[in-house]
N, C-alpha and C positions, 0 to 999 in steps of 0.2 A: 644489473640487469641479470636475469634470468639467463643460463645459458641452456639451449634445449640442442645443442649440436650446432656446428656451421657446415655449411655445403659449399663444395669448391667444381668448378667447371674446369673443360681442359682449359679455358683461360687463364684459371688461377681466380676470377673472381669470384667475390660469395655471393651467394642466392640469396636473395631480400628475404626478412622474414614473415612470418606470418602474425597479425595484432590480433590478441582477443581484446576487446574493452566489454566490461559487463561490470554494474557495480554493485553485483554479489559475490565477494568472493571467492565463496564457495563453487558457485556453477563456473566461475572464469576460470578456476584451477581447473577445476571437473574437464571442460572445455580441453583445455591446455593437454592435460595427462592422456585423455582419450587421442587427440591427434597426434600427439607424440608416440603411442604405443602403435597407431598405425601408420604413420610417416614419421620413420626416425631420419635424423641428419637435416632436418631442417630446423631452422631457430625461432622459436617462438616467445613473442612477447606478450605477456600480460597488462592490462590497467583496468583497476577497478575504480578509477578517480577521471574524471571526462576532462576535465582541464588538461592532466596530465596526459591523458589520449589526443588532446589537442596539438598540444606543442611536440609527441611523438611524430604526427603524420606529418606534421611542419617541416622537422628537420628530419626526417629516415625516409628510406627509399623501402616501403611495405610492398609485399607483391600480394597478400592474401589482409582482409579487412573483417572479421567478425564482431560486426555493432550490436549492441541491446539498441531500442529505441528508448525504452521512458528510462531515465536516468537525471538525478537532481543535477540542477547547476545548467548542464548542457543537454540537450535532447541530443540520441544518437544521430538524427537527419543532419545537426549542426558537424557532427564530427562526419561522417561519411560524404557531405558536400567539400567542405575543406579537404579530405582525404582526394577527392578526385582532381579539385583546383590543381592541388601541389602535385600531383602525381596521377595523368590521365590512364595509365596502363595500369592501375591497380584494381583488383578485382574484389567490390563490395559483397559481403554478403550480411542481410539485415537477419538476427536471430531476437524474434518478439513471440510474446507470449500474448499480449493484445495489443491488437492498434484501430483505433478508427478509421475511419474513409480517408480524411484528410491527413490525418500522420501518415499513413500509409502510401498515399500517392504521392504525396510532399519524398519520404524518403525513397520513392523508387525512381521519381522523376529528378528531384534536385539534387539528392544523394545519389544517382547514378547507380541505384543499385542491380545489380546481378542475379542473384537469388536470392528468395526470401525461406529463410528456416522458423517454423511452430516451434515455442515449449511447449512440453518437454518432448523435446527430439531423441530421437535414435542413435542412437553413437553410430551404429554403422553408416546408417543415413549420412549422419553430417561428416562422417571422416569422407566417404567417398565424395562428396560435395566440395569440400575443401582440396582432396587429390585434384577434380576436376579443376577448379578455380585456379590451381598452381598452373597446373597446362594450357590454359587461356590466358593467365600473366605472360607465360612463356613465348607463347606467341605472339602476344602482344607487341613487347618488349622487342622480340626478334625483327618484325615487319617495322619497327621504328629506328629510323637511319640515325647511327651517333650510340654512342654507348654514354648512359647516365654516370655524372662527375658524382663521386662518392660524398654523401652529404655526414655533418656531424650527427652521433647519435647519442641518447640522451639515455644515461641509467636509471632505470624502474626498478623502486622494492620490490625485492619476491612475494609475493601473498603468502599467507601461512599454507603448511603442506597439510594435505586433505589424503585419505584412502585411495591407494591406488584401485580402480576400476575393473572388473572383472574382466580374463580375457573373454573377446568373441572368436565363435568359429569361423572358419575361413570358409569362405563359399565361392565355387569356381561356376561361373555363367558360361553355357556353352550356347551360341547363339546360332540358330539352325540355316543353312543356305539355302538358298534355290535347291530342291531336288536331294538332298541331304536325307538320310537316315539318324536321326543323332540320339540321346540319350532324353527322358525329361528335364527340364532345367530343376534347380535344385530350388527348397523353398523359400519364400521371401516374405519377412524381414527371417533371420533365423531364427528357430523357436528360443524361446529362454530354457535354458536347464534349470531342473528343478531345485528350487533354491535359491534363483538368481535375481539378482535386483533389478526393477526396470531403471533407468536414468532419471536423476531427479524426483524419485519417488521413494515413501520409505515402504518397508515390507507391510505388506497386509494382507488379510486373512481373505479369501475366496469368500466372494458376496454369499449369503443362502437368497440361491434363486430356486426356481420349482424344482421340487425331486426330482423332475423327469431329465432336468440337464447335471448330470456330472462330470465329474473327474475336472475341474476347471484349472487352466492352465493361463497367467497374463502371459501376452504375447506382445502386448504395446499401450500406448496410449493414445489415445486420439481426440478431437476437439472437446470434445462434451464430459469425457472419461475413458475410464478403462475399459481394454479388449482383451478380451476371454477365449482362447479355444475350449469347447465341451464337447461331450458328446449326448444325445439326444437317445435318454434308453426307451423312449418309446418308439422312433421312428427307427434305431438303431443306426445313426450316420453323426458325423462329426458335424460341429454347427461352431459360428463366432456369434460371441455376446458381446453386443457395444454397451457398457453399464452408462447411463447419466448420472453425474454427478451428483452428490446430493442436493447443492445449492440449488443448482437448474430443476432437479426431479420434485422439488418442492415449490417449485415458481409454475403456478397455473397458465400463466401465457405461454412458458415453454412445452410443456405436455401439451396443452392445446394445439400448439403448432405440430410436435412431434408427431403427433396421433393422425395431423390430415397430411404431412409429408408422408407417414408411414401407410395408410391406406390407400393413395395411390402405387406407390412402389410396391405394395405388397400384390399388386395385380399383375404386375410384368411378368413375365414369364415367357423366355428368350433365349436361344441357347447362347448367346454373347453377352448376356447377361449375368451376373451375380444376384439369385432369390434371395429376394428378404421373406422371411417365413411369417414373420409376426411381432408384434411389439407387447413385449408382456408387462405386469406390474405387479409388482409382489410385495405386500405391505407397502415400506415406504420407498423400495426399490422399482427401477423403471430401465429397463431394457429391449433391444433389438437384437432379435434371432435372425441370423442371415446364413447363409449356404458358404462352408467353409472350401474353401479352393486351395488346392499346395500346388502353388506354381511358384515363376516368377513377375516381379512386376518391369513395363519394359523401360524405368526408369534403372532398376538395378541392370538390368541388362545395356542399356545404354551407357551406362559407368565401366562396363568391361570393356564393350564393342565401340565404343565412341560415336558409331552408328550401323543404320541396318541396313540390310541390302534390299535394293530396290524392289524388286520380286516380294521382299518382306513386308517393307513399307506398304505396299498397294495389296497386301492381304490385308492389313491391318485396318487400310485405308474402306477396302470391302465388309471386312467384318462389324464396323464403330457403323457405316449406313446403314446396316442392315438391323443393327440393335436400336441406331438413333429413328430410323424411321418407323422402326414397330409403337417405340417409346411415344413419340413425337404425333402418334395416330392417336395413341389413349391419352394424349393431354400431358405429359410428363417429361420435365427437360432435365438434362443434368447439371448443367450450371458449373463443372469443376472438373472437366474434360483436361486432361495433362499425361503423361508418360506414366507417372506415381500413381494411377487411378485405372492402368492398363495391365489386366495379366493374362500372361501365357501360361496356362495348366496343364499338366502333368502329359495330357496328349497333345498340345500343341496347338491348345484350341485359344482362341482370343476371349477375356472376360472381361468386362466393364463393371469396376468395384463403385458401392453407394448410388446407382442409379437410381434416382428421381431423390435422392439424398444431397442434394450437392449444396443447398442451402440451410442444413442440419446447425452449421457451426451461426448463423445467425439467429437462429432460435434462443443461444444462451446469451446472445446481445442483442436486444429486440431494438435496440435505436437505429432508425433507417440510417443513419449516418455509417455505420461499419459495414465492410466490405464481404458479400458473401461470392467468394470464389479467390482464386490463385491469380496475382497480378502476372503480366506478362500473357496470362493465358486467357484471360478475361477480356469481354468485346467494350468498346467505348460504353455504350448502353449499360452493357451492366453493371459495368462501375459505377454511374452514375443512379445508378439505383432504378434501374427500366423495368417494364414488367418483363419476366420471362418468356423467350421464347423462341423457337428453334431457328434462329439467325445466331443467336448467342451460343448456342454448342456447334455451328456449322466454323465460327468464328475460331473456337478454341480448337476444334478439331485441324483445322488450317496450320494454325501454330504448332502444334503435337508433330504433324506430317513434317513439318518445315526442320522440327529438332531430328525426326527418328533420320530423316534424309541425310545433314548435314552436320548431326551431332551438335548445334549449336542454335540458338535463338536466333529468329530473325532479325537484323539491324532494327533500329532507329532510323528513321526518316525526319530527323530532326532534334537537335538536344532541349529544348524547351519546349514547356507545355501550360497551357490555361490554369489557372486554378479552379480545384474542384472539378475536373474533367480529365480521363483517362484518355487523353489525345495522342497512342502510341504510335500511329501511323508507322505499321512494320512494313521493313521490304525486303523480299527472297535475298538468298544468297547468290551472288554472281558467277558462283561455279555451279551451279545448275542451268541444267538445259532450259532456253528462254522459254518453250513453251511450259513448259515445268514451274518455272518461274512463275507464267501467267495466269494460271491456273493457283497458286499458292497465293499469290496477292488478290486475285479475286473473291478467295474463302476469306483473307482477313482485310477486308477491304473495310473504309472506316464508315459507309453507310450502309446499313442493314441490306437495305433496295439495291446494291450495288454486288451482293454477296450471291452465292449459288441460290437456287431455290430450296434446294434439297441435299442432304448429306449424299443420297445415292447419285444425285448429279456431278458434286465434287467427285466423289470419285471414280466416276465414267470418264470425268476429265481430265483426269490425274493419268490414267489408265490410258488414254488418247492421246495425251502428250508424249509422255513415257514409251509409244507405240509398244505396249504390251497388251495382247488380247484378254479378255476377262477369263478365269478359268472354268472349263468344261463342266456340265453339268450343275 
């Protein structure tokens, strides 16, 4: 068994390890190396065989499981379900590059998945997620009476070595407190150094885009392709280019849908919305040109702070309500609201990313059975493929506000769910004030008609429940 270090607490008990399950040895080993660099002292096991993985979760006390979805012989859902059955305290993370609606909902519901990470992932985001998962496991284990008996261990052959990834820059996040004057948050994610290689992607030459966009630098990977920072020499300002991968750019249906999405989104102009400038088609290339924002996402801030001060959450609710009211009035819906898509810019203004483009991921997978959005933040009707509407965004905003207030997702109101239905039934945390709980529970009610009629009504009710009047002006 590969030994990435053993950690012992004050009692001398060994901390349960992390298990990485992926049938691609290179990806599995690269995942292990990234985690080992970021979280030293924790044991990390790697399985590239699904049958061996089932044996490991049955015989070992695992703290965090990172599991691929599509594998030969056994699907990831089977491994996730067995892991939870053997150890209810385990924190499972689904890592996948493609999933149908049925497969993803099965993994979330049957496999008791805590978080979903899309491939290709960003190394910093992956490690932050694993660090948070370890803390969740610690709390779960501490809340359970009695200590688990030691289980026999299974020896796993070490995967072939791969080159170590480049070290990433450490970023310090400062969470603004009510009334405090702080330095602007650092950029998120850290920009790649010149010549650095993105995770799981071979080095590529910058695309030959329109001459006005110069100095292209890859800063990430999106659902449809690479993301670049560039300089718009015509307007003399920085921009972000979201390049559509070649297979999708050649698909007339994808391009047609993309044009329709962009046509609506480009008309949005609001101080709390990141602006889409245009959609460009240069030869065989198709790419979106968006406003560049220097700041930090609320996901990164949550990772470093655990949760936000109440006044800061209320300010987020107010800003989101203003943006949603404006966009819904123009018939545009976000469909993927979550802390990852909420950014605090260098002037401490909340900006919503990808507004009006929340269904872009579905354009690459036109099958109506594919999921549009992110599990846990999606309303039941959105998971069932219902027609977009304001109630979907209100549901997602409610779940997001709960996570900002408590540092965790709402609890399930049940463990089983009907097939092909996202019957999530979340309930707010008991640690919250009862009036605040009632507001959040209404925001993510199962029936859309039972939710608030608008995001502004939700924000106002949350302020009233918390006993905090709206800011003057």
